[in-house]
Structures are given as C-alpha cells and as structure tokens.
C-alpha positions in Angstrom: 5.7 15.1 -27.7 8.3 12.6 -25.6 6.3 9.6 -24.4 5.7 9.1 -21.2 3.3 8.2 -18.2 1.9 10.8 -16.9 1.1 10.8 -13.0 -2.2 11.9 -12.0 -2.3 10.6 -8.6 0.9 9.2 -6.6 -0.1 6.7 -4.4 1.2 6.7 -1.1 4.8 6.0 -2.1 5.9 5.5 -5.8 9.8 5.6 -5.9 12.1 4.6 -9.2 14.0 1.8 -8.4 16.3 -0.7 -10.2 18.6 -3.1 -8.1 20.4 -0.7 -6.4 23.5 1.7 -6.4 26.3 -0.9 -5.6 29.7 -0.4 -4.6 29.5 3.2 -3.0 29.3 2.3 0.6 32.5 3.0 1.9 32.1 6.5 0.8 28.9 6.7 2.6 26.4 6.2 0.0 23.3 3.1 0.6 22.8 1.2 -2.0 19.0 1.8 -2.3 17.1 -0.1 -4.8 14.0 -2.5 -4.0 13.1 -3.7 -1.0 11.8 -6.6 -2.6 14.5 -7.2 -5.5 12.7 -10.8 -6.6 9.2 -8.5 -7.2 10.8 -6.3 -9.4 12.6 -8.7 -11.7 9.5 -10.2 -12.1 8.0 -7.4 -13.3 10.6 -6.7 -15.7 10.7 -10.2 -16.9 6.8 -9.8 -17.6 7.6 -7.0 -20.3 11.2 -8.7 -21.8 13.3 -6.4 -20.1 16.4 -7.2 -18.5 16.7 -7.9 -14.5 18.2 -4.2 -13.6 15.5 -2.0 -15.6 14.3 0.6 -13.6 10.4 0.4 -12.2 7.9 2.2 -10.0 7.9 0.8 -6.5 4.3 1.1 -5.3 4.1 0.9 -1.5 0.6 0.0 0.3 -1.8 2.1 -2.4 -1.0 2.6 -5.9 -0.9 5.7 -8.4 -3.6 6.4 -11.4 -0.9 6.4 -14.5 -2.1 8.0 -18.1 -0.8 6.7 -20.9 0.7 10.0 -23.5 2.1 7.3 -26.0 0.7 6.1 -28.8 0.5 2.9 -26.9 2.7 0.7 -24.4 3.2 -2.1 -22.4 3.5 -2.4 -18.8 3.4 -5.0 -15.4 2.2 -5.3 -12.3 4.2 -7.7 -10.1 3.5 -8.3 -6.0 1.3 -7.9 -3.8 -2.6 -8.5 -5.1 -4.2 -5.0 -5.0 -7.6 -3.5 -6.8 -6.4 -2.8 -10.5 -8.6 -1.0 -13.0 -7.8 0.6 -16.7 -10.1 3.0 -18.0 -10.3 4.6 -21.5 -9.4 7.9 -20.0 -8.6 10.2 -16.8 -12.6 11.4 -16.9 -14.3 7.4 -17.1 -15.0 6.3 -13.5 -15.4 2.6 -14.2 -13.6 0.4 -16.3 -12.1 -2.9 -16.8 -10.9 -4.7 -13.4 -7.7 -6.8 -14.3 -5.6 -9.7 -11.4 -2.1 -8.5 -11.0 1.5 -10.6 -11.8 0.7 -9.8 -15.4 1.7 -7.8 -18.6 -0.8 -5.6 -20.4 -1.1 -3.3 -23.6 -3.1 0.4 -22.8 -3.4 2.8 -25.5 -3.0 6.8 -25.7 -5.2 8.5 -22.9 -5.7 4.8 -21.0 -5.3 5.2 -17.8 -4.4 2.5 -14.7 -5.3 3.2 -11.7 -3.8 0.7 -8.8 -5.7 0.8 -5.2 -4.7 -0.4 -2.0 -2.5 -3.4 -1.6 -3.5 -6.2 -0.1 -1.8 -9.1 1.8 1.6 -7.0 1.2 3.2 -4.1 1.1 4.8 -3.4 -2.4 3.9 -4.4 -6.1 6.4 -3.5 -9.1 5.1 -1.6 -12.5 7.6 -2.1 -15.0 7.0 -0.8 -18.5 8.2 -2.6 -21.9 11.6 -0.8 -23.4 12.6 0.4 -19.7 11.7 4.4 -18.6 14.1 6.7 -20.1 15.7 8.7 -16.6 19.4 8.4 -16.3 21.5 6.6 -14.0 22.9 8.7 -11.2 26.4 6.9 -9.8 25.3 4.0 -11.6 21.7 3.7 -11.1 18.7 4.9 -11.3 17.3 4.0 -7.6 15.3 6.4 -6.0 17.1 7.9 -2.8 15.0 10.3 -0.9 17.0 11.1 1.9 19.8 12.0 -0.2 17.5 13.6 -3.0 19.6 11.8 -5.7 18.2 9.1 -8.4 15.0 7.6 -9.7 12.7 10.7 -10.8 14.4 14.3 -9.3 15.4 12.3 -6.0 12.0 12.1 -4.8 8.6 10.1 -4.3 6.6 10.5 -7.4 3.7 13.9 -7.8 0.7 14.7 -9.5 2.0 16.1 -12.9 4.9 14.2 -13.2 5.9 12.8 -16.9 7.6 10.0 -16.6 9.5 9.4 -20.3 9.7 5.9 -22.1 12.9 4.3 -24.1 9.5 3.4 -26.3 6.6 5.3 -28.4 4.8 2.1 -28.7 4.6 -1.4 -27.6 5.7 -4.3 -29.1 3.2 -6.8 -31.5 3.2 -9.4 -29.0 0.7 -11.6 -26.9 0.5 -10.9 -23.2 2.0 -12.9 -20.0 1.1 -13.7 -16.8 3.4 -15.1 -13.9 2.3 -18.6 -13.1 4.5 -20.6 -9.9 6.9 -17.8 -8.6 5.9 -17.7 -4.2 5.4 -14.1 -3.3 3.9 -15.2 0.8 6.5 -14.7 3.1 7.7 -17.2 5.6 6.5 -17.9 8.8 9.7 -17.0 10.1 12.8 -14.8 8.9 16.2 -16.6 8.9 19.0 -14.9 10.7 22.3 -15.0 11.8 23.0 -14.1 15.1 25.6 -11.6 15.6 28.0 -9.7 14.7 27.2 -8.1 18.4 25.0 -10.7 20.1 27.6 -10.5 23.0 26.1 -7.0 23.7 23.5 -9.6 25.4 22.8 -12.5 27.5 22.0 -15.7 26.4 19.0 -15.7 27.7 17.9 -12.5 26.0 19.3 -13.5 22.5 17.0 -16.8 22.9 14.3 -14.4 24.0 14.8 -12.6 20.9 14.6 -15.4 18.4 11.9 -17.1 20.3 9.1 -14.3 20.5 7.0 -12.6 17.6 6.9 -8.7 16.5 4.8 -6.6 14.8 6.1 -4.3 12.0 5.2 -0.6 13.0 4.6 2.4 12.1 7.7 4.3 11.5 8.8 2.0 9.3 10.4 2.9 6.0 12.9 2.0 3.8 15.5 2.5 5.5 14.5 0.3 8.1 11.4 -1.9 9.8 10.7 -0.8 13.2 9.2 -4.1 15.6 7.5 -3.5 18.6 7.3 -6.8 20.9 9.0 -8.2 24.0 11.5 -5.2 24.7 15.1 -6.8 24.5 17.5 -5.8 27.8 21.4 -5.0 26.6 24.1 -6.7 28.5 27.2 -4.3 28.0 24.8 -0.9 27.6 23.5 -0.1 23.8 26.3 2.0 22.5 29.2 1.1 20.2 32.0 2.6 18.0 29.8 3.2 14.8 30.4 0.2 12.4 29.1 -0.8 9.3 25.7 -1.8 8.4 25.1 -5.1 5.9 22.0 -5.3 4.1 19.2 -7.1 7.4 21.1 -5.7 10.3 18.6 -5.8 13.2 19.7 -3.4 16.0 18.7 -2.9 19.4 18.3 0.6 20.4 18.3 2.0 24.1 14.3 1.3 24.0 15.5 -2.7 23.5 12.4 -2.6 20.6 14.3 -4.3 17.5 14.7 -2.3 14.1 15.6 -4.1 10.6 17.8 -1.6 8.5 16.6 -2.3 4.6 17.6 -0.5 1.2 18.5 2.9 2.1 19.9 2.3 5.4 22.7 4.3 6.9 26.0 2.5 5.7 27.4 3.1 9.4 26.0 2.7 13.0 26.0 2.8 16.6 23.6 0.2 17.9 24.7 -3.4 18.9 22.9 -5.6 16.2 21.8 -8.8 17.5 21.5 -10.7 14.2 21.4 -9.8 10.4 18.5 -10.9 7.9 19.7 -13.8 5.6 20.4 -12.3 2.0 17.7 -14.9 0.7 14.7 -13.6 3.3 15.6 -10.2 2.7 13.1 -10.0 -0.3 10.4 -11.3 1.8 10.8 -9.3 4.7 10.6 -6.4 2.2 7.0 -7.4 1.4 5.8 -7.2 4.9 3.2 -4.2 5.7 2.7 -2.2 8.8 0.8 -4.5 11.5 2.1 -7.6 9.7 3.6 -10.5 12.4 7.4 -11.4 12.5 9.0 -13.8 14.3 12.9 -15.2 13.5 14.4 -18.3 13.3 18.5 -18.4 13.8 20.5 -20.1 11.2 24.0 -20.6 10.4 26.5 -19.5 8.2 26.7 -22.4 6.6 22.8 -22.9 6.0 22.4 -19.1 4.7 24.5 -19.9 2.1 22.9 -23.1 1.2 19.9 -21.0 1.9 21.4 -18.0 -0.6 21.9 -21.0 -3.2 18.3 -21.8 -3.7 17.5 -18.2 -3.6 19.8 -17.7 -7.1 18.1 -20.9 -8.0 14.4 -19.9 -8.1 15.5 -16.2 -9.6 17.5 -18.3 -12.2 13.9 -19.9 -12.7 11.7 -16.5 -13.1 12.0 -16.8 -16.9 10.8 -19.9 -17.0 7.3 -18.9 -15.2 6.3 -16.4 -17.8 3.5 -18.5 -19.3 1.1 -16.8 -21.9 -2.3 -14.8 -20.5 -5.3 -17.0 -19.8 -8.4 -14.8 -19.4 -11.0 -15.5 -16.7 -13.9 -16.4 -18.5 -15.9 -12.7 -16.8 -12.5 -11.2 -18.0 -13.0 -12.6 -21.7 -16.8 -10.9 -21.9 -15.5 -8.0 -20.6 -12.9 -7.8 -23.1 -15.7 -8.6 -26.0 -17.9 -6.1 -24.5 -15.3 -3.5 -24.4 -14.7 -4.3 -28.6 -18.4 -4.2 -29.3 -18.0 -7.9 -30.4 -21.1 -8.8 -28.2 -24.2 -7.0 -26.9 -25.0 -9.8 -24.1 -24.3 -12.7 -22.7 -27.3 -15.0 -21.3 -27.2 -18.9 -19.6 -28.6 -21.2 -21.9 -29.4 -23.6 -20.0 -30.8 -21.0 -17.1 
C-alpha cells in the first residue's frame, strides 16, 4: 500500500499549498500559494524539507489525519491550537501537544487539530513531502480554478494523501524557538496606485481608521468593515494589474485586501498596497480581528523587505531540539508503561 495520510475529517478549509505558482499572471493564472509563507517555511524547516515543499494549510479549524505508513514525522507551525495525538481512530483521548514542533507518529496513529487560537492559520508539513504532482510548476491549490494541490479542491473526508517516504528518519524531534508570528500593531502600506481617486482627506481617513476583518473573507481577498471611504472620481477604472496586497475600494467604500488567490486584473481603484514584508502577518489575521494601516514610502518598504528576508534566512537557526515539559514527559513515560504513577514526595 502506498504510504499516506488518510483524512478522517477535513477541518474548515484545509488545502495543499507551497510558495506559489509564479510567472503566469500575464495569462490570467493567480499565484495562489501559502497565505503565510513564513509559517509554511517554518513547518518545512522543522521536518528538514526544502522551503518550497508542499504542506497543508489549515484555516480556523484543523483536520483529523490517520497515519497509513510504517511511521511518519510531521510538524505543526503557526497559530496556537488544540492538538491531540491518539493511538487509533477509535480512541477518544490521547496525548496533547503544543504546536511549532515536529512529532513522529506510527501506523494507525491519528493527529487531531481543533480550533485555532490567536490566528487563522497553521501549516502541517511531513518529512519528505507529499507525493503530489505539480501543476504549472506548483503544487498549490487554486480552488476557484479547480486545479493544483489535491484534485484542485480543499481536503474532504476519505482522501488519502500519498507520502514520498514510507518511514521517518531516525532523529530527535525539534521545536521552533524565537520566530515571532504575532501580527504587528499596524500593517504597513504604500499609498496608490489609484490614491488620486480619493481626496487627501479620505486617504488620511483610511490610514487613520481601524477596521475589522469581516465574514466573506477568503484566500482571494480579505474584506474589511469600518469607516466608509468615499471616492472623488468614481469607483470604476479601466481594469489593470492586481499586485499582492492591493487594497481596492469598491462602490460600498469598504476596503478589500487582495490575497494569494486574487484575480490578476481588477476595475476598482486601489487606495494603497500592503508591503510584501507584512503580507504574511496579514494572512494570519482571523475574522473579527482588528486592523489598521500605516503609510510608508517605497524606500521604507524596500528596507522592510530586506529585514524580512533576513528573518527568513534565520528560520533554520531557530530550529532547536525539543524540550519536553514535565507534564509531557510524565505522559510519555506513562504511555510507554515506564511508570505506573507519580507521587510528589514533598507533599
């Protein structure tokens, strides 16, 4: 049997993503890829994969996955979540673990990831990667187009995701130490390219207001609700290119930030564009999160990009041997029948 992870339950929206499908926007094909490429890189680093290896992007509520291989090493990186490892699909309780670490699971074991806390995304990478053929140079899923990833769609119960390795390597487990995945107080953006479709007062109001990430947000765009931005020259333009992070203001005056699965062209004026260094943090924001923007210059955006790339280069140095908490060590000893109970001698 081909080694695989079997999907017992898919979670709210779990898709296969890598760093994206580059160089095809001129023919109308979006980049797709991870909403948070930093989280994806961290998950891959924890299991020794290349940064661009395809992994599972989990939004809001995670899946339950059963191991159908001799064993497998996987990692979970991103927002906090309720993660439980059980011996088999019939087990009702098991070992609770923290995220941002790797773990080795054996034939029949199940990992269950519950609701995410403090963020919208986690990434699940497997050592050696998934055995999924790329489409147009990428394994990323583009749901609206119905291609890439696993059958061009989000995961569903009963799917078997093939693995490139039937057995995990013999090595210790690792944890991520020192990578800040918390969103900044303000998301930085460069004004334009159609800021002249708004008065100076409205542009200042946009950068001075706080918005809420609203329902209807998805991988294509983050819809915001808050102060209405009024147009000075109408809300229709001749369609032009949509860069990542473009902030459109449609007729209702409520901003939309275009994300990984964005269309390649659009006809609403764009008041600003989120800088590339802040796009990963933007992708982590959950529905209901509060968001504000800070205007920066092109020069500041370039400097931030350089600092961001330096942080990415440091991820490999943030991977440290896993240190078990006292509770985790007790649980592991008990699970392996190495102890029968624990008594606090002082008490």
